[in-house]
Each structure stands twice: as C-alpha cells, then as structure tokens.
C-alpha positions in Angstrom: -31.6 -24.3 14.6 -28.0 -24.0 13.4 -26.5 -22.3 10.4 -25.6 -24.9 7.7 -22.2 -25.1 6.1 -20.4 -27.1 3.5 -18.9 -30.4 4.6 -15.7 -32.1 3.3 -16.2 -35.9 2.8 -13.9 -38.1 4.7 -11.8 -39.9 2.1 -9.5 -41.4 4.7 -6.8 -38.8 4.3 -5.9 -36.0 6.7 -7.5 -32.5 6.1 -4.9 -30.3 4.5 -4.6 -26.9 6.3 -2.5 -23.8 6.3 -1.7 -21.9 9.5 -1.8 -18.1 9.3 0.4 -16.5 11.9 3.8 -17.7 13.1 4.1 -15.9 16.4 4.1 -17.5 19.9 0.5 -18.9 19.7 1.1 -19.8 16.1 4.1 -22.0 17.1 1.8 -23.8 19.6 -0.7 -24.4 16.8 2.0 -25.6 14.4 3.1 -28.2 17.0 -0.5 -29.3 17.6 -1.2 -29.6 13.9 2.0 -31.6 13.3 1.0 -34.0 16.2 -2.5 -34.6 14.9 -3.4 -37.5 12.6 -6.6 -35.6 11.5 -4.8 -32.8 9.6 -1.8 -32.3 7.4 0.1 -29.0 7.6 0.5 -27.8 4.0 1.9 -24.3 4.6 2.4 -21.3 6.8 1.3 -17.7 6.1 2.8 -14.7 7.8 3.5 -11.1 6.6 7.0 -11.7 7.9 8.4 -14.6 5.8 11.4 -15.0 8.1 8.9 -15.7 10.9 7.1 -18.2 8.8 10.3 -20.0 7.9 11.4 -20.0 11.5 8.1 -21.5 12.4 8.5 -24.2 9.8 12.0 -24.9 11.1 10.8 -25.1 14.7 8.7 -28.2 13.8 11.5 -29.8 11.7 10.0 -28.9 8.4 12.2 -26.2 7.0 11.1 -26.8 3.4 7.4 -26.2 4.2 5.8 -23.7 1.7 5.4 -20.2 3.1 3.7 -17.1 1.8 2.2 -13.7 2.7 -1.3 -14.3 1.2 -3.8 -16.7 2.8 -5.9 -17.5 -0.3 -2.9 -17.6 -2.6 -0.8 -20.0 -0.6 -3.9 -22.2 0.2 -4.5 -22.4 -3.5 -0.9 -23.2 -4.3 -0.7 -26.1 -1.8 -4.2 -27.4 -2.2 -5.3 -26.6 1.3 -8.8 -27.4 2.4 -9.0 -25.2 5.5 -7.4 -22.3 7.3 -6.3 -22.0 10.9 -6.1 -18.3 11.7 -3.7 -17.5 14.6 -3.1 -13.9 13.8 -3.4 -11.0 16.3 -7.0 -9.9 16.9 -6.8 -6.9 14.7 -6.1 -9.2 11.7 -8.9 -11.7 12.5 -11.5 -10.0 10.4 -9.5 -9.5 7.2 -7.8 -12.9 7.2 -11.0 -14.8 8.0 -13.0 -12.8 5.4 -10.4 -13.6 2.7 -10.4 -17.3 3.5 -14.2 -17.6 3.6 -14.5 -15.7 0.3 -12.0 -18.2 -1.2 -14.2 -21.1 -0.2 -12.2 -22.2 2.8 -13.5 -23.0 6.2 -11.7 -21.3 9.1 -10.7 -22.3 12.6 -9.7 -19.0 14.3 -8.1 -18.1 17.7 -10.3 -16.2 20.1 -11.6 -13.5 20.1 -13.8 -13.9 17.0 -12.7 -10.4 16.0 -11.6 -7.1 17.5 -15.2 -6.0 18.0 -18.6 -7.5 18.1 -19.5 -5.5 15.0 -16.7 -7.2 13.1 -17.8 -10.5 14.5 -21.3 -9.9 13.0 -19.7 -9.2 9.7 -17.9 -12.5 9.8 -21.1 -14.4 10.8 -22.8 -12.9 7.7 -19.8 -13.8 5.6 -20.0 -17.4 6.8 -23.7 -17.5 5.9 -23.0 -16.0 2.4 -20.2 -18.4 1.5 -21.6 -21.5 3.2 -18.3 -22.1 4.9 -17.8 -23.0 8.6 -16.1 -20.4 10.8 -15.3 -21.7 14.2 -13.6 -19.8 17.0 -11.3 -21.8 19.2 -12.4 -21.1 22.8 -9.8 -23.6 23.9 -10.6 -23.7 27.6 -14.0 -25.3 26.9 -12.1 -28.4 25.9 -11.5 -29.8 29.3 -12.8 -33.0 30.7 -13.2 -31.6 34.2 -15.3 -28.7 32.9 -17.6 -31.2 31.1 -17.8 -33.3 34.3 -18.7 -30.2 36.4 -21.5 -29.5 34.0 -22.7 -33.1 34.2 -22.8 -33.0 38.0 -24.6 -29.7 38.1 -27.3 -30.6 35.6 -27.8 -34.1 37.1 -27.7 -33.3 40.9 -28.4 -29.7 41.8 -31.9 -29.0 40.5 -32.3 -25.4 39.5 -29.0 -23.5 39.4 -29.1 -19.9 40.7 -25.5 -18.7 40.9 -22.2 -19.6 39.2 -19.1 -17.9 40.3 -15.5 -17.9 39.0 -12.5 -16.5 40.9 -9.4 -15.9 38.9 -6.3 -14.7 40.7 -2.9 -14.8 39.0 0.3 -12.6 38.9 1.9 -13.2 35.5 4.8 -10.9 34.6 4.2 -10.8 30.8 5.9 -7.6 29.8 5.1 -6.3 26.4 1.7 -5.2 25.1 -0.4 -6.5 28.0 1.3 -4.2 30.4 0.2 -1.2 28.3 -3.4 -2.4 27.6 -6.4 -0.4 28.8 -8.3 -3.4 30.0 -5.7 -6.2 30.2 -7.8 -8.7 32.4 -11.2 -8.2 30.7 -9.9 -8.0 27.1 -7.1 -10.7 27.2 -8.3 -13.3 29.7 -11.8 -13.0 31.1 -13.4 -14.0 27.8 -12.3 -17.6 28.7 -14.3 -17.6 31.9 -17.2 -15.7 30.3 -17.4 -18.4 27.6 -17.1 -21.2 30.1 -20.0 -19.8 32.1 -22.2 -19.8 29.0 -21.2 -23.5 28.5 -21.9 -24.5 32.1 -25.3 -22.8 32.2 -26.4 -23.3 28.5 -27.4 -19.6 28.8 -26.5 -16.3 27.2 -26.0 -12.9 28.9 -28.9 -10.5 29.4 -27.1 -7.6 31.2 -24.0 -6.9 33.3 -22.8 -4.5 36.0 -19.0 -4.4 36.2 -16.3 -2.5 38.1 -12.7 -2.4 37.1 -9.8 -1.3 39.4 -6.0 -1.4 39.6 -4.3 -2.1 42.9 -1.5 0.3 43.9 1.2 -2.3 43.4 0.0 -3.3 39.9 2.6 -3.3 37.1 -0.1 -2.9 34.5 -1.0 0.5 33.1 -4.7 -0.4 32.7 -7.0 -1.9 35.2 -5.8 -5.4 36.1 -8.7 -6.3 38.4 -12.5 -6.6 37.8 -15.7 -7.9 39.3 -18.7 -8.4 37.0 -22.2 -9.7 37.7 -24.1 -11.0 34.7 -27.8 -11.8 34.5 -28.2 -14.8 32.2 -31.2 -15.8 30.0 -32.3 -18.5 32.5 -32.4 -15.9 35.3 -29.2 -17.2 36.8 -26.4 -14.9 37.9 -22.8 -15.4 36.9 -20.3 -13.6 39.1 -16.7 -13.1 37.9 -14.0 -11.7 40.2 -10.4 -11.6 39.0 -7.0 -10.0 39.2 -3.8 -10.3 37.1 -1.6 -8.9 39.9 -2.4 -11.1 42.9 0.7 -13.2 43.9 0.4 -16.0 46.3 -2.1 -19.0 46.4 -2.9 -18.3 42.7 -5.9 -20.0 41.1 -5.8 -22.2 38.1 -5.7 -20.5 34.7 -9.2 -21.9 34.3 -10.3 -20.1 37.5 -11.9 -21.6 40.6 -15.6 -22.3 40.2 -18.7 -22.7 42.4 -22.0 -23.8 40.9 -24.8 -23.3 43.4 -28.3 -24.9 43.0 -31.4 -25.7 45.0 -30.1 -29.1 46.2 -26.4 -28.4 46.6 -23.1 -27.2 45.2 -20.5 -28.3 42.6 -16.9 -27.0 43.2 -14.1 -27.1 40.7 -10.6 -25.8 41.3 -9.9 -25.6 37.6 -7.3 -28.3 37.5 -8.6 -31.4 39.3 -11.8 -33.4 39.4 -14.9 -31.4 40.4 -16.7 -32.4 43.6 -20.4 -32.2 44.4 -22.0 -31.7 47.8 -25.8 -32.4 48.1 -27.6 -30.9 51.0 -29.2 -33.5 53.4 -33.0 -33.8 53.3 -33.4 -32.6 49.7 -34.1 -36.1 48.3 -31.5 -35.4 45.6 -28.6 -37.7 44.8 -25.4 -37.5 42.9 -25.9 -38.0 39.2 -25.5 -41.6 38.3 -25.1 -41.1 34.5 -21.8 -42.1 33.0 -18.9 -39.7 33.4 -18.8 -36.9 31.0 -17.2 -37.3 27.6 -13.6 -36.3 27.0 -13.7 -33.4 24.6 -9.9 -33.3 24.1 -7.5 -30.9 25.7 -7.5 -27.2 24.8 -6.4 -26.4 21.2 -6.0 -30.1 20.3 -9.7 -30.5 21.4 -10.9 -27.6 19.3 -8.9 -28.9 16.3 -10.6 -32.3 16.7 -14.0 -30.6 17.0 -13.4 -28.5 13.8 -12.4 -31.5 11.7 -15.3 -33.6 13.0 -17.8 -30.8 12.1 -16.4 -30.5 8.6 -16.6 -34.2 8.1 -20.1 -34.7 9.6 -21.9 -31.3 9.4 -22.4 -31.2 13.2 -22.3 -27.8 14.8 -19.1 -27.4 16.8 -18.6 -25.4 20.0 -17.4 -22.0 19.0 -19.3 -21.8 15.7 -19.2 -18.1 14.9 -22.9 -17.3 15.4 -22.8 -18.9 18.9 -19.4 -17.5 19.9 -20.1 -13.8 19.3 -22.0 -13.7 22.6 -18.8 -14.4 24.5 -17.1 -11.3 23.0 -20.4 -9.4 23.7 -19.9 -10.2 27.4 -16.5 -8.7 27.3 -17.6 -5.5 25.5 -20.6 -5.1 27.8 -18.5 -5.5 30.9 -16.0 -2.9 29.7 -18.8 -0.5 28.8 -20.4 -1.0 32.2 -17.1 -0.3 34.0 -16.5 2.8 31.9 -20.0 4.2 32.5 -20.7 3.0 36.0 -24.1 1.6 34.8 -25.8 -1.7 34.1 -25.5 -2.5 30.4 -28.1 -4.3 28.4 -26.5 -6.9 26.1 -29.3 -6.6 23.6 -28.7 -2.8 23.4 -25.0 -3.5 22.8 -25.8 -6.0 20.1 -28.1 -3.6 18.3 -25.5 -0.8 18.4 -22.9 -3.3 17.1 -25.2 -4.3 14.3 -25.7 -0.7 13.2 -22.0 -0.3 13.2 -21.5 -3.5 11.2 -24.0 -2.3 8.6 -22.3 1.1 8.2 -18.8 -0.4 8.0 -19.5 -3.3 5.7 -17.8 -2.8 2.3 -18.9 -6.1 0.6 -22.3 -5.6 -0.9 -23.2 -9.3 -0.7 -22.3 -9.5 3.0 -24.2 -6.3 3.6 -27.3 -7.9 2.0 -27.0 -10.8 4.4 -26.7 -8.5 7.4 -29.8 -6.5 6.3 -31.8 -9.8 5.9 -31.5 -10.5 9.7 -34.8 -9.8 11.5 -33.0 -9.6 14.9 -29.4 -9.9 16.0 -30.0 -12.3 18.8 -32.3 -14.4 16.5 -29.6 -14.4 13.8 -27.0 -15.6 16.2 -29.3 -18.3 17.3 -29.6 -19.5 13.7 -33.3 -18.4 13.4 -32.7 -16.1 10.5 -30.4 -17.4 7.8 -29.9 -15.6 4.6 -30.7 -17.7 1.5 
C-alpha cells in the first residue's frame, strides 16, 4: 500500500517549477531542468539573491524571477512544484513550507538532517496530500537495474550483497571538518542502492569507523558496516574516502551472491553474472532492464511521471526515510561499539519527532500512526 497524493493532469505543457538553492548542486539542477522538456523553470529561490541571479545567468536566463521565499515566489510565478536543493539543515523548513502551500516537492538527499525530521515531513506529506520525493540519484542507473534483473532471475535466493567504495577526493571545505564524512555524506547512496537491489529494509547493523594515519579528514573517513535485512540477507559496506590508487566507481563495486551464482558490477559498466555449474540455473532470459534515466535527470523524470499518473516514485518520502535510518544506525553503532536495532532507532526518532513538532495538524497525523515501520510502509495513513 502506498500513500496517495494529489496529481497534476497532463495538459500537454511542461510542469512549472521553482528551484530552491543556487549553490553547486543547485547549478547542476538548474542545468538539468533547463535541458528537460518535461518541466519549465519559473524561478530561483535563495537567501542570497546574488547567488540566485548568478544561477540564472549561468543558464543564460538572467531575467528569470528570483526571491528569498519559496511559497511567495512560487505563487508569484505560478509554479506547480518545488525542487529543493538546499543544504540538509534547510530541507525540513523549506519542504514543510512548500507542502503547506500545496506544492509537491522533489528534494535532494538526505530527506532531512535527521530521521525525526524525516518523519515530520512524511506526516506533512500525508496531511497536505502532496507528493514529497527524495532524489536518490544513484538509483537512476541502467546498469544497476540490470544487476537487479540478473540477480532476481538467475541466482535463486540471495544471501549476501557487498559494496566496496574506495576514493580519495580532495574536497576541502566542510567535508574535511565533518565528524562522519563518509557515512553522512556518501554512504547513504550505497545504503539506498542495497535496499533497491534486495527489495528489503534494514533490521540491524554493526559498524566500525576509523581514520587512517594519512587521512586529511578530521572525522573518520573509513567505515565497515554489516546490515541484517528484512529477508535475512546481509549487506556489507566497506569504504574509504582517503584511498588513492585503483579507485572504485562513485557507485562502488558490487557483488551479489546467491545460491546459484554471483552477479558482479563495477559501478560503471555492464554487470556480469556467473552461474555455478550443476545448479540447473541459467542466465535470466527476460528482456534487458528498463532504462530509468541517468541520475538527477532520471529522478526528475520519475517525479513528473508520478505527478501526472499517481504512480509511486522511487524515493517517495515514506520509503526513503529507511535509507537515512541506515546512516543514523551505522553512526550510532560505530559510536557505541554495539549492534543497533533499526526499529529501536525508529521508535526513538518518532518520540523525538512528536516532542519537536510545532504544527498541531502534523502532530495529529504523527500520533495517528500505529507503528513507525507500518506508517513508512503506507499501512497507516491519516485521514
């Protein structure tokens, strides 16, 4: 069961959107929106109007309307939806404002700064009847879809999925000073991809963080996490952001191990499948996997299609919260040296969300949930 939301009939014209946030990622979104025939960029919102104007100029539209308030500019220009590309700390207030104004939202990951704030946004989406979708852009990859097709059609029962991520980016700036740079800023992509590959959610995790002696990061730039998933599978993530030489893809290098064989994907090229002899299994003969589009262009296409048809997109807020829960649970495990139950973390986050909620109507929705995991699965929708 999925949470229903208001649709926007397709009248043959592009969906009018405003982009909120004109920083580096905001510029990438501005280019993507400008190149899409599905949407029309109607304005840019940023607290720094000079940044908004510079963003408009960067795509050759210096006269594009700009403003500092999301709901106000959207109203002024007749926008039908919002793309939230602000920094994580602003995700909750910006998305809350847009939803309350009757505007569906496509937001950059993570859903919010914390799982508790994510739960608040899920409740706000239910209350307003507006779609809130999180752009987990690395799901939108044809090779990832093909790896899933091969695994589900050839391997039988899957027991272990592993992802190895080794890069050495010299970012400078805020990442170098973060407490958990790898887990907070990057691993959510691989955690979310694992959920997609397995069609499963996390049950528990044991994680260890570390920082090699040569690391240029203040916080731990390496981590290994072992997740138990709802189907009994294990997902093992090992990564480092200070490992030069023979670096992996930004998508990581993947192994999907099942009872009949293995699927390997290097993150950049076509995945391969190896079936063990004597199993009686064969390579899946079904048509090749669909092309979901590429990264943020794919998530934009999915968002528009959902608004036009009412279909549930990947990254719909209730579903996506579990990816951030994996990050929070891994960090808590690394901090305490213990295995962390995801249900326990969800319940603690729910209690925090109820205490922090200042909108009485959103609070009423939160209190109507009979269980957090059930609400996120769409089993308890406020009326």
